[in-house]
Legacy VTK file of the C-alpha trace (Angstrom):
# vtk DataFile Version 3.0
C-alpha trace
ASCII
DATASET POLYDATA
POINTS 334 float
-35.441 -32.118 -50.549
-34.556 -28.556 -51.633
-37.286 -27.223 -49.345
-35.465 -28.479 -46.318
-32.131 -26.806 -47.081
-32.973 -23.269 -45.853
-34.373 -24.710 -42.640
-31.163 -26.647 -41.945
-28.967 -23.571 -42.528
-31.155 -21.428 -40.266
-31.018 -24.008 -37.481
-27.246 -24.146 -37.654
-26.668 -20.428 -37.037
-27.737 -20.258 -33.360
-25.694 -23.347 -32.646
-22.533 -21.864 -34.220
-23.016 -18.520 -32.441
-23.487 -20.306 -29.130
-20.393 -22.361 -29.805
-18.345 -19.246 -30.615
-19.569 -17.587 -27.403
-18.501 -20.644 -25.443
-15.079 -20.581 -27.091
-14.663 -16.924 -26.170
-15.632 -17.648 -22.569
-13.150 -20.516 -22.372
-10.400 -18.117 -23.462
-11.627 -15.040 -21.571
-12.013 -16.532 -18.091
-8.410 -17.855 -17.802
-7.121 -14.629 -19.387
-8.916 -12.496 -16.785
-7.660 -14.779 -14.039
-4.045 -14.378 -15.226
-4.433 -10.606 -15.541
-5.948 -10.221 -12.063
-3.705 -12.618 -10.139
-0.464 -12.580 -12.139
-0.085 -9.563 -14.437
-1.317 -6.908 -11.967
0.792 -8.172 -8.998
3.810 -8.603 -11.278
3.516 -5.057 -12.638
3.131 -3.751 -9.090
6.293 -5.501 -7.937
8.096 -4.388 -11.111
7.130 -0.792 -10.423
8.325 -1.073 -6.805
11.688 -2.427 -7.981
12.360 0.904 -9.770
11.431 2.985 -6.720
13.467 4.286 -3.784
13.009 3.518 -0.101
11.576 6.357 1.984
10.496 7.000 5.569
6.884 7.444 4.603
3.671 5.542 4.107
3.960 3.743 1.734
7.720 3.327 2.346
8.828 4.163 -1.192
8.862 6.987 -3.726
7.655 7.965 -6.271
3.930 7.324 -5.866
1.714 7.593 -8.933
-1.053 10.187 -8.463
-3.498 10.059 -11.361
-5.374 13.108 -10.098
-2.504 15.365 -11.232
-2.819 14.206 -14.834
0.196 14.335 -17.161
2.227 16.321 -14.656
1.888 13.587 -12.043
2.717 10.903 -14.618
5.824 12.812 -15.756
7.035 13.277 -12.170
6.402 9.601 -11.491
8.426 8.406 -14.507
11.276 10.819 -13.773
11.474 9.526 -10.203
12.082 5.893 -11.177
15.604 4.615 -10.636
17.815 1.540 -11.059
19.517 1.902 -7.668
17.834 -1.229 -6.320
19.255 -3.384 -9.110
22.707 -1.788 -8.793
22.706 -2.650 -5.096
21.948 -6.313 -5.835
25.116 -6.766 -7.876
27.338 -4.570 -5.706
26.470 -6.101 -2.313
27.841 -9.572 -1.651
24.872 -10.496 0.564
22.444 -10.570 -2.333
24.341 -12.466 -5.010
25.598 -14.929 -2.395
21.945 -15.565 -1.487
21.195 -16.309 -5.149
24.195 -18.627 -5.379
23.239 -20.475 -2.198
19.623 -20.841 -3.337
20.768 -22.175 -6.708
23.137 -24.668 -5.062
20.521 -25.959 -2.615
17.844 -26.153 -5.322
20.066 -28.106 -7.745
21.358 -30.457 -5.037
17.894 -31.076 -3.596
16.468 -31.733 -7.069
19.241 -34.247 -7.803
18.601 -36.053 -4.491
14.869 -36.054 -5.175
15.452 -37.567 -8.604
17.719 -40.292 -7.181
15.097 -41.194 -4.560
11.944 -40.524 -6.571
12.841 -42.449 -9.738
13.164 -45.875 -8.036
9.948 -45.190 -6.116
8.025 -44.225 -9.259
9.518 -47.158 -11.185
8.547 -49.616 -8.450
4.997 -48.242 -8.276
4.610 -48.361 -12.066
5.804 -51.992 -12.181
3.625 -53.078 -9.238
0.317 -54.900 -9.819
-2.575 -52.674 -10.861
-4.562 -53.259 -7.684
-1.600 -52.225 -5.498
-0.644 -49.048 -7.380
-3.415 -46.822 -5.899
-2.436 -47.869 -2.369
1.208 -47.054 -3.022
0.312 -43.678 -4.515
-1.817 -42.868 -1.466
1.246 -43.603 0.658
3.220 -41.025 -1.337
0.499 -38.367 -1.165
-0.511 -39.066 2.474
1.807 -36.432 4.053
-0.109 -33.711 2.164
-3.110 -34.391 4.411
-1.182 -32.708 7.251
-0.466 -28.992 7.314
2.924 -27.976 5.943
4.049 -26.100 9.070
3.090 -28.982 11.341
5.256 -31.344 9.291
8.239 -28.989 9.471
7.807 -28.549 13.230
7.705 -32.340 13.536
11.054 -32.529 11.748
12.424 -29.913 14.154
11.581 -32.258 17.027
13.019 -35.267 15.209
16.289 -33.470 14.444
16.820 -32.069 17.961
19.969 -33.125 19.812
17.875 -35.472 21.961
15.393 -36.176 19.181
14.243 -39.406 17.609
16.925 -39.475 14.883
19.849 -39.209 17.316
18.266 -41.775 19.637
17.997 -44.187 16.716
21.591 -43.571 15.632
22.843 -44.105 19.194
20.771 -47.276 19.615
22.175 -48.738 16.380
25.724 -47.848 17.396
26.279 -45.698 14.306
27.438 -42.696 16.384
28.859 -42.414 19.877
27.808 -38.818 20.519
24.592 -37.223 19.179
25.412 -35.037 16.172
23.957 -31.580 15.595
21.302 -31.439 12.885
19.327 -28.236 13.459
20.749 -25.115 11.759
22.800 -27.160 9.305
22.600 -27.800 5.572
21.772 -31.533 5.992
18.649 -30.521 7.925
17.631 -28.247 5.039
18.116 -31.045 2.515
16.113 -33.454 4.682
13.239 -30.975 4.850
13.367 -30.255 1.113
13.417 -33.911 0.089
10.621 -34.837 2.488
8.426 -31.924 1.380
8.868 -32.106 -2.391
9.179 -35.856 -2.935
5.563 -36.248 -4.198
6.185 -33.518 -6.790
8.952 -35.675 -8.239
7.244 -39.057 -7.973
3.904 -38.124 -9.582
5.240 -36.934 -12.996
7.705 -39.827 -13.116
4.969 -42.330 -12.345
2.736 -40.815 -15.051
5.506 -41.242 -17.660
6.524 -44.742 -16.568
2.957 -46.021 -16.216
1.940 -45.191 -19.800
5.197 -46.479 -21.296
4.877 -49.152 -23.984
6.306 -52.289 -22.334
6.433 -54.128 -25.644
9.563 -52.113 -26.404
11.287 -53.763 -23.450
10.144 -57.163 -24.676
11.516 -56.360 -28.135
14.848 -55.323 -26.621
14.958 -58.553 -24.625
14.206 -60.619 -27.742
17.116 -58.908 -29.507
19.476 -59.987 -26.712
19.682 -56.692 -24.807
20.370 -57.175 -21.067
17.818 -55.802 -18.625
20.139 -53.114 -17.253
20.992 -51.953 -20.753
17.367 -51.894 -21.900
16.596 -49.832 -18.794
19.144 -47.168 -19.767
18.412 -47.245 -23.497
14.610 -47.621 -23.424
13.051 -46.840 -20.031
15.077 -43.774 -19.084
14.707 -41.971 -22.470
10.960 -42.675 -22.580
10.567 -41.275 -19.061
12.457 -38.112 -20.051
9.359 -35.843 -20.005
8.554 -37.027 -16.482
12.145 -36.390 -15.374
12.103 -32.854 -16.754
8.621 -32.080 -15.400
9.403 -33.454 -11.938
12.722 -31.614 -11.791
11.071 -28.309 -12.690
8.225 -28.855 -10.215
10.836 -29.296 -7.471
13.534 -26.853 -8.564
11.294 -23.797 -9.014
9.629 -23.749 -5.545
12.825 -24.858 -3.769
14.654 -21.886 -5.295
12.344 -19.474 -3.483
11.717 -21.566 -0.352
11.551 -19.621 2.910
9.975 -21.725 5.670
12.259 -24.787 5.513
15.626 -22.946 5.561
14.327 -20.501 8.167
13.180 -23.205 10.600
15.663 -26.006 9.907
18.653 -24.012 8.655
20.845 -21.396 10.210
21.283 -17.686 9.717
24.948 -17.943 8.712
24.004 -17.924 5.028
20.467 -17.242 3.837
18.566 -18.316 0.757
16.937 -15.737 -1.456
13.496 -16.245 0.116
14.902 -15.365 3.540
16.679 -12.321 2.098
13.459 -11.043 0.506
11.667 -11.473 3.845
14.466 -9.624 5.658
14.418 -6.674 3.270
10.637 -6.444 3.072
9.624 -6.812 6.725
12.701 -6.070 8.852
14.543 -3.409 6.824
11.341 -2.029 5.265
13.205 -1.677 1.958
10.430 -2.608 -0.444
12.272 -1.544 -3.638
15.259 -3.822 -2.958
12.962 -6.692 -1.964
10.992 -6.223 -5.196
14.207 -6.144 -7.250
15.280 -9.396 -5.605
11.942 -10.992 -6.530
12.121 -9.765 -10.151
15.659 -11.095 -10.656
14.664 -14.443 -9.121
11.694 -14.613 -11.492
13.982 -13.968 -14.464
16.337 -16.719 -13.269
13.443 -19.174 -12.994
12.165 -18.268 -16.460
15.259 -19.834 -18.064
14.447 -23.496 -17.210
10.757 -22.902 -17.943
11.519 -21.578 -21.449
13.970 -24.416 -22.080
11.339 -26.957 -21.065
8.736 -25.289 -23.272
11.153 -25.361 -26.209
11.864 -29.039 -25.578
8.143 -29.811 -25.442
7.575 -27.937 -28.723
10.291 -29.957 -30.432
8.852 -33.232 -29.136
5.348 -32.321 -30.312
6.704 -31.352 -33.741
8.606 -34.640 -33.973
5.506 -36.637 -33.019
3.421 -34.760 -35.582
6.042 -35.393 -38.253
6.110 -39.087 -37.337
2.322 -39.357 -37.686
2.108 -37.505 -41.011
3.546 -40.259 -43.262
1.210 -42.823 -41.726
-1.821 -40.604 -42.293
-0.896 -39.936 -45.936
0.168 -43.482 -46.656
-3.100 -44.999 -45.476
-5.395 -43.711 -48.263
-2.741 -44.354 -50.897
-2.321 -47.941 -49.814
-6.061 -48.347 -49.642
-6.345 -47.049 -53.212
-3.638 -49.372 -54.495
-5.144 -52.452 -52.899
-7.879 -53.033 -55.506
LINES 1 335
334 0 1 2 3 4 5 6 7 8 9 10 11 12 13 14 15 16 17 18 19 20 21 22 23 24 25 26 27 28 29 30 31 32 33 34 35 36 37 38 39 40 41 42 43 44 45 46 47 48 49 50 51 52 53 54 55 56 57 58 59 60 61 62 63 64 65 66 67 68 69 70 71 72 73 74 75 76 77 78 79 80 81 82 83 84 85 86 87 88 89 90 91 92 93 94 95 96 97 98 99 100 101 102 103 104 105 106 107 108 109 110 111 112 113 114 115 116 117 118 119 120 121 122 123 124 125 126 127 128 129 130 131 132 133 134 135 136 137 138 139 140 141 142 143 144 145 146 147 148 149 150 151 152 153 154 155 156 157 158 159 160 161 162 163 164 165 166 167 168 169 170 171 172 173 174 175 176 177 178 179 180 181 182 183 184 185 186 187 188 189 190 191 192 193 194 195 196 197 198 199 200 201 202 203 204 205 206 207 208 209 210 211 212 213 214 215 216 217 218 219 220 221 222 223 224 225 226 227 228 229 230 231 232 233 234 235 236 237 238 239 240 241 242 243 244 245 246 247 248 249 250 251 252 253 254 255 256 257 258 259 260 261 262 263 264 265 266 267 268 269 270 271 272 273 274 275 276 277 278 279 280 281 282 283 284 285 286 287 288 289 290 291 292 293 294 295 296 297 298 299 300 301 302 303 304 305 306 307 308 309 310 311 312 313 314 315 316 317 318 319 320 321 322 323 324 325 326 327 328 329 330 331 332 333
């Protein structure tokens, strides 16, 4: 048997080296993807945010010229400025755009949660054979292009559109109200567009919930409404947080919906970035707006990551006593 030991160790080495190469590739490919499509564009925008607008091509200064060596690098660093960021906090247009975007994003997310939770709960409690059909009904609007759906809502919300005709036919209103270029139209577009992003995480949390906990609560005399608030809602907490973030983050920077369905009396931050970048040709200010918005959106992401870390640590701590108690109990049994 000793003669076979060297052979077994030799045969293991190529397998371990191949496995290590595969592990490196698994790490390297996503890292290169993030560097190419996130880090490089982010650093470019960050650099533009410290520049100044100029009537030139490109429309900003300073421009880094590596052919001049250290002299060019020194001139480039000395030419960077914080004027773009100072303008953001001194001009009412910009911080009002942030405040409006934050208000619309929070309100839309709350409406989406109020509508999406009953939908996800109903789908999760439906029979197994019906659940895929119901989920297809939620995802079905994604089969149509985003712009076509928004243009359809523009026709529906016109003064002589389908919504006003329905309201007049039901006798709810006597004169057709104005929907286009109002905040209700923006909220309608946001809720319609981002509803699947709220329903899918909620359904995933509710579908894998342990229903024996509800049965245990019922056996202990807990009413159904109380068991819903004390058992179902806390267990679906990760889905609530995930769905809220999936809706809040893109709504915060939304441009198409407020531009087509809303008015120009007060713009969201996405519209302001578009205005500065394309109309005013002020790339540094537009880049500063984007950087500040990114920093604002990092706060809920970091809070969610911290919450997830705590939950994973709590689950690991809950499993540890069971894992250590098992062998001990097995040893005491004889």
